[in-house]
Structure formats: C-alpha cells, structure tokens
C-alpha positions in Angstrom: 78.2 103.2 84.7 81.7 101.9 84.0 82.0 99.5 87.0 85.4 98.2 85.8 86.7 101.9 86.7 85.4 101.1 90.3 87.1 98.0 90.7 90.7 96.8 92.6 91.6 93.4 91.0 92.2 91.6 94.0 94.7 88.8 94.8 95.9 88.4 98.6 95.9 84.6 98.7 99.6 83.8 100.4 99.6 80.6 98.1 99.5 82.9 95.3 102.3 81.9 92.5 104.2 84.3 90.4 102.3 83.1 87.1 98.9 83.9 88.7 100.1 87.5 89.1 101.0 87.6 86.0 97.5 86.3 84.8 96.4 89.2 87.3 98.2 92.1 85.6 96.8 91.1 82.3 93.5 90.7 83.3 94.0 94.1 84.6 95.0 95.9 81.7 92.3 93.7 79.6 89.5 94.8 81.5 90.9 98.3 82.5 90.5 98.3 85.9 91.0 101.0 87.9 94.4 98.5 89.6 95.7 95.7 91.1 95.7 95.2 94.7 98.4 92.4 96.1 101.0 91.7 98.6 104.0 93.8 99.0 106.5 90.9 97.5 104.6 91.4 94.4 104.7 95.1 93.6 108.0 94.8 91.5 106.3 92.4 89.3 103.2 94.3 88.8 105.2 97.4 88.4 106.8 95.8 85.4 103.9 94.5 83.7 101.6 97.5 84.7 104.5 100.1 83.1 102.6 103.0 81.4 99.4 101.3 81.6 98.1 104.4 84.1 96.6 101.2 86.5 97.0 101.8 90.2 99.3 99.1 92.1 97.6 99.0 95.7 99.8 96.8 98.3 98.6 96.1 101.5 100.4 96.9 104.7 100.2 95.3 108.6 97.5 93.0 106.8 95.0 91.3 108.0 95.6 92.4 111.9 96.7 95.5 112.0 98.8 94.3 115.2 102.3 95.4 114.3 104.4 98.4 116.1 104.1 102.1 114.4 107.5 101.7 113.8 107.4 98.4 111.4 103.7 99.9 109.6 105.9 102.5 108.6 108.4 100.5 107.0 106.2 98.6 105.7 104.9 101.3 103.5 108.0 102.6 103.1 108.8 99.6 101.3 105.7 99.3 99.1 106.6 103.3 98.2 109.7 102.5 96.7 109.3 98.8 95.3 106.4 101.2 93.0 103.2 100.9 94.8 101.1 103.9 94.0 98.5 103.5 97.2 98.9 101.9 100.0 96.0 99.8 101.5 96.6 99.9 105.9 94.7 98.1 108.3 94.5 100.2 111.0 95.6 99.1 114.3 92.5 97.4 115.3 93.3 97.4 119.4 92.7 100.9 119.0 89.5 101.1 117.7 88.3 98.2 120.0 89.7 100.1 123.0 88.1 103.4 121.7 91.6 105.1 121.8 91.3 107.7 119.4 94.4 109.9 120.1 96.3 106.7 119.3 94.8 105.7 116.5 95.0 109.4 115.2 98.5 109.4 116.0 99.3 106.0 114.1 97.3 107.1 110.9 98.6 110.4 110.8 102.2 109.2 110.6 101.4 107.0 107.9 100.1 109.6 105.7 102.9 112.4 106.6 105.4 109.8 105.4 103.3 109.2 102.5 103.2 112.8 101.2 102.6 113.1 97.5 104.3 109.7 96.7 101.0 108.0 97.0 97.5 107.4 98.2 96.5 106.2 101.8 93.6 103.8 102.1 93.0 102.5 105.8 91.0 99.4 106.6 89.0 99.9 109.2 87.1 96.2 109.5 83.8 96.8 110.3 82.5 93.7 110.8 84.5 93.7 114.1 83.1 96.8 115.5 80.1 98.6 117.1 78.4 101.7 114.9 79.6 104.0 117.3 83.2 102.5 116.8 83.1 102.8 112.9 81.7 106.2 112.9 84.3 107.6 114.7 87.1 105.4 113.1 86.0 106.9 109.9 86.1 110.5 111.4 89.3 109.8 112.5 90.2 108.8 108.9 89.2 112.0 107.9 91.3 114.1 110.1 93.8 112.6 109.6 93.6 113.4 105.7 93.5 110.1 104.2 92.5 109.4 100.3 90.1 106.4 101.2 88.5 104.4 104.3 88.2 101.0 103.3 85.8 98.5 105.1 87.3 95.3 105.4 90.5 93.0 105.2 88.7 90.2 103.4 90.5 87.9 105.6 89.7 88.3 109.3 85.9 89.8 109.3 83.2 88.0 110.7 80.7 88.9 107.8 80.3 90.5 104.5 79.9 94.4 103.6 76.9 95.9 104.2 75.2 98.7 102.7 74.8 99.8 106.4 78.8 99.6 106.7 79.2 102.5 103.6 76.0 104.6 105.6 77.8 104.7 109.1 81.9 105.2 107.3 79.7 108.4 105.5 78.1 109.7 108.8 81.7 109.6 110.3 83.3 111.7 107.2 80.2 114.2 106.8 82.8 116.7 107.5 85.4 115.3 105.0 83.4 115.1 101.6 87.0 115.0 100.1 87.9 111.3 101.9 86.6 108.3 99.6 85.2 104.6 100.6 86.0 101.4 99.6 84.0 98.3 99.9 85.4 95.0 100.2 84.8 91.5 101.5 82.2 89.5 100.0 81.3 91.2 96.9 81.0 88.4 93.9 78.2 89.9 91.8 77.3 92.5 89.4 74.4 93.3 91.5 76.3 93.6 95.2 78.7 96.0 93.4 76.2 98.3 91.7 74.6 98.5 95.1 77.9 99.9 96.2 78.3 102.2 94.2 74.6 103.6 94.4 75.6 104.1 98.1 78.4 106.3 97.2 81.4 103.8 97.1 84.1 105.0 94.4 85.9 101.8 94.5 85.6 98.0 95.3 88.0 95.6 96.4 87.2 92.0 94.9 88.6 88.3 93.9 85.3 87.9 91.7 86.0 91.1 89.3 85.9 89.1 86.2 82.5 87.7 87.2 81.1 90.6 87.9 82.3 92.3 84.7 80.7 89.0 82.7 77.7 89.7 84.6 78.1 93.6 83.7 78.4 93.0 80.2 75.1 90.5 80.4 73.0 93.1 81.8 74.2 95.7 79.2 73.1 92.8 75.9 69.5 92.3 78.0 68.9 96.3 78.2 69.8 96.8 74.7 
C-alpha cells in the first residue's frame, strides 16, 4: 500500500503564511502525495510550485459552513477553476441536510457539478458528525445522483468529533447504487494506523494535516516488517 497516494496534504489554517504554503508544496512533491488541499487565495501559488508535477490542487469552497447563497457558491467554484484548481472540495448546504430538504440539496450540488463539467473534480463535504445515520445515507445518495466525483466526510473545522469508520459505512450504504463515486475521509486522521483502517474500509482519499507523521510511521512500520 503506497499510502502517500491516498493523501491530500492539507493546510487550511487561516493564519497560514506564503512561506508555509511553499513548504507544503515542497513536501507534497518530496513525498509524492496525491495532492494538496488549501484555501482559494493560494491556488495560483500552488499552481506555479506544482507545475507539471501531476499533483492535484484541491481548493475548498463555501468553507467551512456551506451557508452561502448558491450564486455565491458557484462564483467561488468558478474562481478556483480559473486560478488552476483541479479539484473542488465544496461544503454541502448543511441547512438542507438538517431540514431533510433533499430536492434543494440535489439542485445545489447538481448546479456545481454542471458548472465544473470536465474542468475538474467535485468533492462534496457532508459534515457527518452533525447528522443522523439516515441523513448521512440520504445526503450521500443525493451526491451520487448528482454524479459527484467524491463524497467527503468533514471539514475538520466544525465537526463535533473525528470521523469514524461507521461514517464510511453509512456513506457506502448511500452510494450503493453509485459505485463510481469515491469517498474521502477527513477530520482527526493523525496516525498511520488510522489511515490504514480507513483505506481498508474503502476510502480512496484522506484529508489530513498530519501527512508527514503518517508517512514517517508508515516507513517505520515497513522497516519493522522487513
């Protein structure tokens, strides 16, 4: 298992400096992470630093509350794409999930999916810790119906608890009719053991600010086995 290829190296601290972003990009290249996940203001810098490297540039949109009007959400997405993002980590309209307003949720996510088209990949964050099992399943199903690329568990900002394996199982239940939709786990993933557990549960991407620790633990584990 090349765990680095499951990882989005993540830096969403609003106090992050340009120097820290540059270092994160260097670490992404050095460790061959799948990509980097950051705020939209840093996309253009990451695009230069990761040019021709093949790493994904994921930008968060309507982050972390998913509370903006649809027109604002779409404008954020368009900006991210024009700046050079290859993936959009969009927070779902959390009030629609809370109200069980599935029609409105579908329309919002579908509008984002249609806007992006073939220009990038849409990952939708449903903030699993805020909702019931039934709501997680249905929100995941709606994402599948809207043909998103990936369902993501959490923002890592407003979640009430770390993401758990049971959350992945619920998302998988919601996506049972949509086998092409992948799952990204984020929030509280700090160790190699946790990362491996999520991958074994069917996750294809991990969002974590502890990527270097996970990689170092992975290398240590490999040395022990050999």
